[in-house]
N, C-alpha and C positions, 0 to 999 in steps of 0.2 A: 970715554966712552961714547958712539953716536948712539942716539935715543933710537929708537923703535920706531917704524914706520908710522904705527899708528898714532903712536904719541903726537909723533910731528905733525901728522894731518892736522889732528886736533888742536892743536894749538895753534895751525896757521887757521882752521875755520874761526876760533874764539878772536884771533886777534884782526880776522878781519869782518867781523860781525860790526853792526850799527846796533847801537841799543835803541830799543824801543820805546822806553820808559826813564824816570828819574825819581830817585828816591827823594824823602823830604830834606837831603841836606845837598840836594844838586847832583850828585853822582849818577853816572848815567847806569842803565838797568837793562837785563836781555830779561823779558817776563813771557814763557812760553805756554803759559796754564791761566786759566779762568778764574776769577773770584769764586765761581759756585763749584769749580772743581776741589779747590784748594780747603774750601768751606768743609764740602763734604771729607775730605780725607782728614782735617783737623778732626771732625768730629767722631769720626771710624777710629780713630786713634786714641783720643781719648777714653773713648768707652773700654778699648783695649784696656788701656791702662787702669782703668778702674774697677775692671776684671781681676789684675792681677796684683792690684797695690793695695794692702789695705786704706780703707777711708778713715779718717778721724772723726771721733763719734764725741770728741768735747766741746760741749755748748761754747762754753767761752774763747777757744783756740777759734773755733770756726767764725763765732760774731764777730773776731777779733781780725782776721784774715776779712771776712767780707769787707766789712766796714772799710780797713785799707785799699782794698780793688773796687769797692761802689763808688768811694771818694775820688779816684782817678778816671773811671770811664765816663763821666760825662764830658769829661775834656778830650776823651778820642775824638779825631776827626771824624766826622759824616761821613759813611760811605766805607769806613774800615768793616765794621760788622752792621746790620740793622737790627738783629733780635736780640734776646735778653741774655746776657754772659754767663755763663756755668761756671762757679768759683768753686774748688774742692781742694779742702786740706789732706793730702797723704801723710799717713803714719808712717813714716820713714825716716832716718835719722840722716839721710844725705842734706846737705846743707845747697839746696838748688829750689828752683821754681821754675815755671813754663808759661808761655800762651800759645795757644794755636789757633790758625785761622778757624773762623767758625763760634767763634767767641767764646772762648774755653781759657782757661787759667786754675792753674794748678800749684800749690806751694808745699814744700816737703816740710814736716814739725822741725828738722835739722836746722833750716834757717832762719827758726826762731829764737836758737840759741846764739847766731850771729848778728841777726838783725837786733838790735836790742831796743827798739823803741817803732814806734809809729813810721815815723820818718824815713828810719834805715830801711824798714819794710818797704814803704813805698818804693824807694830808689831800684829795688829789687824789682817789683812788681811791673813797675813804671819801665823800667828796661825790658822785661820781656814783652810786655804790651808794645814796646817800640819795634821788636823785631816784625811782628803782626803789621803795624802800622806801616813800615818798610817794607814789606811784602820780601823779606829774606829768605823763607821759606820755599818761595816761587823762584826766586832768582837760583838757589842751589839744585832745586831739581832741573831747572833750566840747564844750567851749567854741566849739569850731570848727565843730562839727554846729549848734550854735545859730544861731554869728552867719552861716555861710552854708550852708546844707543842700545847695547844689549842688556845692561844694567837694569835692576829693578828701582826705577829713578820714584817709585812711590813713595818707597821710604824713608826719601831724603827729608819727607815732611817734618820729619822729628830734627833735620840739621840745626835748624836754626834753636833748637833748646839743648844742646850742649849732648846730643844722643849722635856717637861715632859713625864716619861711613862705614857701610856695610866693607866686612873685610875680604870678598872679592872682589870688590872697584880699586879698594886702596891696592892690593896685590899687582891687579891689574895694571894701574898707575904707574906704581914703582915709588920710592921714596923722593926721586928727582922731582917726579908731579906732586908730589904730595906737598913738598917745601915750596915750591915755586909757585904753584898754583891754588891748589886748596888752602891751605894755610893762612898764606896772607889776605885771602879772601875772607876767611872766617873772623881772623882781627878784624878788617873794616866792617864786617856785619855787627861785632861787639861794639867796636867804638861809636860807631851812628847809632846802635840802638841806647848806648849809655847818654848821649847828648838829647835825643829824642824824651829817654824817661826823666832826664834832668829837666827840660821844660814842662813836661806832663806834670810830674809830682810839684813842681812852683806853681803852676797854674792852679793846679786841685788844692793850695794849700798847706804844703807838706814841706818844709824847710830843705832847700836845696844844698844846703853845708852838711847838712848830717850825710849825704850821698860821698863822699869824703871821708868822713868817720866809717862808714858802713864798710870801704875798699881797704881801710886800715885794721878793722876788725877782720878782713875775709884773710887779710895779708898773716895776724897774729895768729889766725886759727889752723892755717897753713902748716905752720913749725917749719916753715922755709921747703917744706918737700912740694917744690914746683920745677918741672921743666925749663929749661932754656926759654926765652920769649920766640926765639927764632921758629922754635919745634913745637909751640904751645897756640892750641886754636883761640886761647885768650890773651889780651894784652896784660903783661905784668900789672901788679896792683900800684904800683907808681907810676906808671903811665898812666895809667887811666886815672889816677887822681891829678898827674899833671895837665889833663886834656880838661877833664872837671872842673879845675881853678880855673883855667885859661875861659871858661865861658861862664863861670858864677856868675858874674858881674850882670849878663843878662838875664840870668836865671833870677837873681836876687829882684830885677826889676818886677819881673811875672812875679813872682813871690810878694811883692810889695804891695801890687798893684789887685790882688786877687781878694774877691769877695767871699772866697771859700776859704775858709782857717779849717784842717781837718783835726777830728778830735775823736780819736778811735783808742779806747780803753783796753790795755793789754790785760 
């Protein structure tokens, strides 16, 4: 079946563009939004989440998450965010965490049931910070702008944090566009954030080998209830583990050379 004209045109525009930036792993990127715009949108989104989701009031849990995040943050490259980061534990059973431009980090209490120790939690938080370091929110918003200039692209600031695309956009693009462009793009972001997070946790003194244990825990917690990798916005755990293991020698070099040894008590 022939693709609709607007989809064909969008693909031609995208394929003909020259990327204006390079990600930390050397991948070409198109970034149409300024850092200040992203910071503002990230802050607004975070405030909205705090008003809608209960915030944990357990001191020990908050101190533990704060410790892990604050041990990682000194190793975030300068220029990513110049202010004080805000770290919030949300009282919610979903197994997830996120980071947003504007220095915002959120961790859901459900994650603490799967990330069994400080190193595994650092793998997740480092991964989420990796999305911010690599400007994945900016990149997805820029892509959405080119694909559908009539969409509310500002909402895509949460796309780097596993929030699905607006249903109207998905309907307008169709499944073929979803599989051909959006989801592989998402998997590329996830893999890139894994590697950035691996290096970040190692430099901060968290054992990078625990990132493999984390994804084994994630796979066990899923009980096999995962969509096929082709139609998933995330690489399958075994794919992530193989890539992490391939990059483990370099991470262990950073870990052994680090003067920072993490000590966050759960």
